[in-house]
C-alpha positions as CSV (number, residue, x, y, z in Angstrom):
1,M,54.3,-94.5,-4.8
2,Y,50.6,-95.2,-5.6
3,Q,48.5,-97.9,-7.1
4,T,45.6,-97.5,-9.5
5,E,42.1,-99.0,-9.1
6,I,39.5,-98.9,-11.9
7,A,35.8,-98.1,-11.2
8,Q,33.3,-99.0,-14.0
9,F,30.4,-96.8,-15.0
10,D,28.3,-98.2,-17.9
11,G,31.4,-98.9,-19.9
12,S,33.3,-95.8,-18.9
13,P,36.2,-96.8,-16.7
14,M,37.5,-94.3,-14.1
15,D,41.1,-94.4,-12.7
16,I,41.4,-93.9,-9.0
17,L,44.9,-93.3,-7.7
18,L,45.5,-94.6,-4.2
19,F,48.2,-93.5,-1.9
20,R,48.8,-95.2,1.5
21,P,51.0,-94.0,4.4
22,E,53.7,-96.2,5.8
23,G,52.7,-98.2,8.8
24,D,49.7,-100.2,10.0
25,G,47.2,-97.5,10.7
26,P,44.4,-96.9,11.2
27,F,44.8,-93.8,9.1
28,P,42.4,-91.0,8.3
29,G,41.6,-90.6,4.6
30,L,41.1,-87.9,2.0
31,V,39.3,-87.9,-1.3
32,V,41.2,-85.5,-3.5
33,A,39.5,-83.8,-6.5
34,Q,41.6,-82.9,-9.5
35,H,42.1,-79.6,-11.1
36,I,40.9,-79.0,-14.7
37,P,44.2,-78.4,-16.5
38,I,44.6,-82.2,-16.7
39,A,41.1,-83.0,-17.9
40,H,42.5,-84.4,-21.2
41,E,45.8,-85.9,-19.9
42,G,44.9,-88.1,-17.0
43,L,46.1,-88.0,-13.4
44,Q,49.3,-89.9,-13.8
45,K,50.8,-87.2,-16.1
46,D,50.4,-84.3,-13.7
47,P,53.3,-83.8,-11.2
48,F,51.1,-81.4,-9.1
49,T,48.4,-84.1,-8.6
50,I,51.0,-86.8,-7.7
51,D,52.7,-84.4,-5.3
52,I,49.4,-83.8,-3.5
53,G,48.9,-87.5,-3.0
54,E,52.5,-88.1,-1.9
55,R,52.5,-85.1,0.4
56,L,49.3,-86.2,2.1
57,A,50.4,-89.8,2.5
58,K,53.6,-88.6,4.1
59,A,51.5,-86.7,6.5
60,G,49.6,-89.8,7.5
61,Y,46.6,-89.9,5.3
62,G,45.3,-92.5,2.9
63,V,44.4,-90.8,-0.4
64,A,42.0,-91.5,-3.3
65,I,42.1,-89.3,-6.4
66,P,39.4,-90.1,-9.0
67,F,39.8,-89.1,-12.6
68,I,36.4,-87.3,-12.9
69,F,36.8,-86.5,-16.6
70,H,36.6,-90.1,-17.7
71,W,33.1,-89.5,-19.2
72,W,34.7,-88.1,-22.4
73,P,37.3,-89.5,-24.8
74,P,40.8,-88.3,-23.8
75,E,41.2,-86.3,-27.0
76,E,38.0,-84.3,-26.5
77,D,38.6,-80.6,-26.0
78,R,38.9,-79.5,-22.4
79,L,36.4,-76.7,-22.9
80,V,33.8,-79.2,-24.1
81,K,34.4,-81.3,-20.9
82,R,34.0,-78.1,-18.8
83,D,30.7,-77.1,-20.5
84,E,29.2,-80.6,-20.6
85,F,30.2,-81.5,-17.0
86,R,27.3,-82.9,-14.9
87,D,27.0,-83.0,-11.2
88,D,24.9,-86.2,-11.3
89,N,27.9,-88.0,-12.9
90,L,30.2,-86.4,-10.5
91,L,28.4,-87.8,-7.5
92,K,28.8,-91.3,-8.9
93,D,32.6,-90.7,-9.2
94,L,32.9,-89.3,-5.7
95,D,30.9,-92.2,-4.2
96,A,33.1,-94.7,-6.0
97,A,36.3,-92.9,-4.7
98,Y,34.9,-92.7,-1.2
99,A,34.0,-96.3,-1.1
100,T,37.3,-97.4,-2.5
101,L,39.2,-95.3,0.1
102,A,37.0,-96.5,3.0
103,A,37.7,-100.1,2.0
104,M,41.5,-99.7,1.7
105,D,43.5,-101.6,4.2
106,G,44.3,-99.6,7.3
107,I,41.9,-96.7,6.6
108,N,39.5,-95.4,9.3
109,E,36.3,-95.1,7.3
110,D,34.9,-92.8,10.0
111,R,37.7,-90.2,9.5
112,I,37.5,-89.3,5.8
113,G,37.6,-85.8,4.4
114,I,37.6,-84.2,0.9
115,M,39.8,-81.5,-0.7
116,G,40.5,-80.1,-4.1
117,H,42.2,-77.3,-6.1
118,C,40.6,-75.2,-8.9
119,W,37.8,-77.3,-10.4
120,G,38.4,-79.7,-7.6
121,G,37.6,-77.0,-5.1
122,R,34.1,-76.8,-6.5
123,V,34.0,-80.6,-6.5
124,S,35.0,-80.6,-2.8
125,W,32.1,-78.3,-2.0
126,V,29.6,-80.5,-3.8
127,G,31.0,-83.6,-2.2
128,A,30.7,-82.1,1.3
129,A,27.2,-81.0,0.6
130,T,26.0,-84.4,-0.7
131,N,27.9,-86.9,1.5
132,P,27.4,-86.5,5.3
133,G,30.2,-89.0,5.8
134,Y,32.9,-86.4,5.2
135,K,34.4,-85.0,8.4
136,A,36.3,-82.1,6.8
137,A,36.4,-80.3,3.5
138,A,39.0,-78.0,2.0
139,I,38.3,-75.8,-1.0
140,M,41.4,-74.3,-2.7
141,Y,40.3,-71.4,-5.0
142,G,37.4,-73.3,-6.4
143,G,35.3,-71.4,-8.9
144,R,31.8,-72.0,-10.4
145,V,30.3,-72.7,-6.9
146,K,27.5,-70.4,-7.9
147,V,26.4,-72.5,-10.8
148,G,24.8,-75.9,-11.2
149,M,26.1,-78.4,-13.8
150,G,23.7,-80.6,-15.7
151,D,20.0,-80.3,-16.5
152,G,18.2,-79.0,-13.5
153,A,21.2,-79.3,-11.2
154,P,21.0,-76.9,-8.2
155,T,23.8,-74.4,-7.8
156,A,26.6,-75.7,-5.5
157,I,26.3,-72.7,-3.3
158,S,22.6,-73.4,-2.6
159,L,23.7,-76.7,-1.1
160,A,25.6,-75.0,1.7
161,C,22.8,-75.9,4.2
162,N,23.6,-79.6,3.7
163,I,27.3,-79.3,4.7
164,K,27.8,-81.0,8.0
165,C,31.5,-80.8,8.4
166,P,34.1,-78.0,8.9
167,V,35.2,-76.2,5.8
168,L,38.6,-74.6,5.0
169,G,38.8,-72.1,2.1
170,I,42.0,-71.0,0.5
171,F,41.8,-68.1,-2.0
172,G,44.0,-65.6,-3.9
173,N,42.8,-62.0,-3.9
174,D,44.0,-61.6,-7.5
175,D,41.9,-64.5,-8.7
176,K,39.2,-64.0,-11.4
177,N,37.5,-67.4,-10.9
178,P,36.5,-67.1,-8.1
179,P,36.9,-63.3,-7.7
180,P,36.9,-61.9,-4.2
181,E,33.3,-60.9,-4.4
182,D,32.3,-64.5,-5.1
183,V,34.4,-65.6,-2.1
184,D,32.4,-63.2,-0.1
185,D,29.2,-64.9,-1.2
186,Y,30.7,-68.3,-0.4
187,E,31.5,-67.1,3.1
188,A,28.0,-65.6,3.5
189,A,26.4,-68.9,2.4
190,L,28.4,-70.9,4.9
191,K,27.7,-68.5,7.7
192,D,24.0,-68.4,7.0
193,A,24.0,-72.2,7.0
194,G,25.7,-72.4,10.3
195,V,28.7,-74.2,8.9
196,D,32.0,-74.1,10.8
197,Y,34.4,-72.5,8.3
198,T,37.7,-70.7,8.1
199,F,38.8,-68.8,5.0
200,H,42.3,-67.5,4.2
201,R,42.9,-65.0,1.5
202,Y,46.3,-64.2,0.0
203,D,47.3,-60.8,-1.5
204,G,49.4,-61.0,-4.7
205,A,48.1,-64.5,-5.5
206,G,45.8,-65.4,-8.3
207,H,44.2,-68.6,-9.5
208,G,46.3,-71.7,-9.3
209,F,48.9,-70.2,-7.0
210,Q,49.7,-73.5,-5.4
211,D,50.5,-75.2,-8.7
212,F,54.3,-75.3,-8.9
213,C,54.0,-76.7,-12.5
214,D,52.7,-73.2,-13.7
215,E,55.6,-70.7,-13.3
216,D,53.3,-67.8,-14.1
217,R,50.8,-68.6,-11.4
218,Y,52.9,-70.2,-8.7
219,R,53.5,-68.2,-5.5
220,K,55.8,-70.2,-3.3
221,E,55.4,-68.2,-0.1
222,A,51.7,-68.1,-0.2
223,S,51.6,-71.8,-1.3
224,D,53.8,-72.9,1.5
225,D,51.7,-71.0,4.1
226,A,48.5,-72.4,2.6
227,W,49.8,-76.0,2.8
228,T,50.7,-75.4,6.5
229,K,47.1,-74.3,7.1
230,Q,45.7,-77.2,5.1
231,L,47.6,-79.8,7.0
232,A,46.8,-78.1,10.4
233,F,43.1,-78.1,9.4
234,F,43.1,-81.8,8.6
235,E,45.2,-82.6,11.7
236,A,42.5,-80.9,13.8
237,H,39.5,-82.5,12.2
238,L,40.6,-85.9,11.0
239,K,43.2,-87.1,13.5
């Protein structure tokens, strides 16, 4: 189960789904960035997103999932939202989610991480590079890290030197966004910046291979293994 908080930005309300573990805490927390397939539907209509929140809460984490595509009308085409996306607006969304999570009853505000799949993987990278409060970041097959979004925005990859927390990367070797050569560049950027990172790459897996809602993309064995690695990573760095 979850509850919904509303953050306001100049008349543009943003839903934030909040999941809380059972018990008194204090619990570590995770800001979860959404994937783009639900840019026009909202978080509540995506079983994959809800499963992430429930899975993490069951593992002992408070979770905040902000709807980062609130800047457009729901009926606007997803490709328009993709092309008009702005990192300056994203930072407002992430700051609101972080603050909401940190203020949630029973959450240890000093033990908060960030994670995301697909579009959310890029968001996780940007969040880790712009908020030193994050203690861990996980990037699941996030593309577009080598581009900036919005007028004059720096590329996300150029911000690697600002990342102060450990990074986990999960990627499929059959992915086209990011392809393996981009993942190589991600790894080189983190290495050059002296960031503590671990990458795992899966043969026979393409983009979205953890999304059980997409039968064509889903790879159960790789997904289960990746989830084991994700939870172990957060266990090591947030608990």
